[in-house]
N, C-alpha and C positions, 0 to 999 in steps of 0.2 A: 182649235184655232178660232174660227168664226169672225176673223177680221174683215172689215169692209174696205174695198179697193175701188177707187175711181179711175177708170180707163178713158183717156181722151185720145181718140184715134179716128181719122176720117176715112181710112181704108177699111171698108166693111169686111172684106175677107180676112185681113190680118186681125182686125178687132175681134171677130168671132172666134178665131183660133185661140187668141190670148184669153178671151173671156171664158171659153169652154175649158181651157187648160187650168186656169186658176180656180174655176168653180169645182173642178174635179179634185182640187187640193183642199176644198172645204171653205174657200173664201166666198164672200158675197161681193159681186162685181157689178158696178153701175157703169154704163157706157155712154159717153158723150161724143158727138161727131165734129164739134167745132170748139175752138178755144173759148169763145164767149159762153157757149152752152156748158162747157166744163166748169168755168168760173161760177156760173149760176148754180150748177149742181153742188159745187163745193160749199157754197154758202148755205144751201138748204139742209144739208145733212152732215154729220161727222164722218170722217174717213180716217183710216189708219195708214193708208199709202195712196199715192197718186202716180199713175203711169201716164206720161205725156209725150205725144209725138211732136217732133220739132216743127214739121210743116203742117200747119192747120189753117183752115179758113177762118175769117173774122178776127181772130186773135191768135198769133202764132205761139208755139210752145215756149219760146223764150219769154215773151210778154206774160204768158200765163204763169210760168214759174215765178217770175218776179212778183206778180200780183198775189199769188198764194203765199209766197214766203213772207210778205209783209203782214199777213194775217195769221200765219200758223207755222209751226216747226215740223209739221207732218213730213215724213220722208217722201221725196219725189225722185222717180227714176225717169230720166229723159231717154226717149227712143228715137233713133235717127239713122238715116242711111248715110249721113256724113261721117266719115271715118278719120279725117285729118285730126291731128293732135290739137290744132288751134280750135277746131269745132268742139271737141270734147272739153277743152278748157273753158270756152265760152259758155257751154251748157252748165258746167259746174259752177262757174262764176255767177250765174244768175240765181243760184240757190238750189240747183238739183244736187241730190246726194249721190247719185250714181248715173252712169251713162251706158246704155245698151245699144250697140251698133247693129243695124240690119245688114245682112240676115243673121239671126241668132237662133240658137237651138232652144227648144222648149225646156230642156234640162237646165240650161244656163238661166233662162227666165225664172224658173221656179227657185233656183238657188239664190239669185239676186233678190228676189222678192222676200224670201224667207229670211235672208241676212238682214235686210233693212227693217223688217218687222221685229226681229229679235232686238235690235238696237232701240227701236221705237218703244217697245214694251218696257225696257229698262229705263229709258229716259222719261217716259210717261209716268212710270211709277214714282220717280223722283219728283216730277212736277206736281203730282197730286198732293205731295206733302207741303208744297209751297204755293198756296193759292192766293197769297197777297204779297204786295210789295210795299215797303215802307221807305219814305224819303225824308231827308232833312227838311225841316220846316213844318213837320207834323202831317204830311200828306200820306194817306194810306189808300191803296187801290186793291179792292177785293175782286179778283178777276172773275171767279165763278159766279158770285152774287151780283156782279156789275154794280158794286157799291163803292162809293168814294167817301172818305172821311178826312176832315181837316182839323187838327188839334182835338181829335176825338168827337167832333161834331159832324153829323151827316151833311153831305153836300148833295143837294138834289139836282142832278143833271138830267137833261133830256136824253133820249136815246142817241141822237146825232152828236151831242156834246160828249157823251161817254165814248162813242166810237172814235171821235177825233182824239180824245185823250188817250185812248187805248192804242191807237195807231202810232201816235207820237211817242208815248212812254215805252212801248215795246220795241221801238227802234231808236233808242237814245242817240243823240248827236247827229242823226241823219237829218239833212235838210229836205223838207217836203215843200214843193211849190204849191200855190193855191190850187192850181189845176190838178195836181196829183191828189191832193186831199179831197177835192170835189169828186173826182172820178172814183176814188176808193170808197169814200164814206157814203156818197149819194148814189154810187154805182151807175153813173151816167157820164157820157163823154162831156168834156168841157165845151161849153157852147159860147164862150166869150164873157158871159155874165157870171162871175164867181164871187160877187159881192157877198153872197150868202155865207161863204167861208169866213170872210172877215167878220161878219156879224156874229157867227157862232164862236169864233176864237175870242172875240171881245167879251161875249157872255161867259165863256168858260173861264177866262182870266178873272173876271169880276167875282165869280163864285169861288175861285181858288185863292182869292185875295193876292193876285199875282200881277202887279202893275207892269205895264209894258216897258217902262224906263228902267226898272230895277227887278227883272224877273228872277224867280227862283225855279220855275218849272218850264214855262213856255217862252222861248226867246224868238224875237223877230230877227231874221237875217235879211237886212235891207236889200231889196232887189232880187231876192231869191225865194224867201218863204219863211217857214217856221221850223224849229227843232226843239226837242225836249232836253232840258239840261238838269233835271232833278237828280240829286245825289242820293243813291241808295244807302240805307243804313246797314 
């Protein structure tokens, strides 16, 4: 095996039991105690699966799931003492792939983790074969190399410009407010001054030869934000 798992759980006793159980199965387990710490850990290293408790300080499990899902398709298992069907549906709707209700047996935990990792290995193997996306209008995004081409010419983007394009392009047709873009790309809470997002979007459009009035890739949704409308070939 050798897969790496991120566990986000603020109850130290439960976290140690889960961590020790998974380590005995051969997994590498990193443990975060708050939602924000979990998000920071997720950005620093690659993970094959994330276990997220619903009730977390700083950023709850629902918000953490939504944030991770914007950036990755990694399997997420939500852990919660909430057992109502409505709660399970809400957890799954935020992007979680499975829902584990407390209390649960360690046997069930191991089985759920193994099942999600099997699916991830198959999916990840398919994704490795598709490391670029091509769009009408001559736009090519090479995800692994963080390289962008337009009509076979290199487009030199700054790291923030690429992160903006990546977030929008990997979530096509979803409208992102300026605040959401700022929080995700700059990884800071919106403080009221989000003019920097407007500046970066304008620069990105200029480099992609994508005028705001007749966009092919990034569309302004007035009063709401921006969305990616590029058509895949």
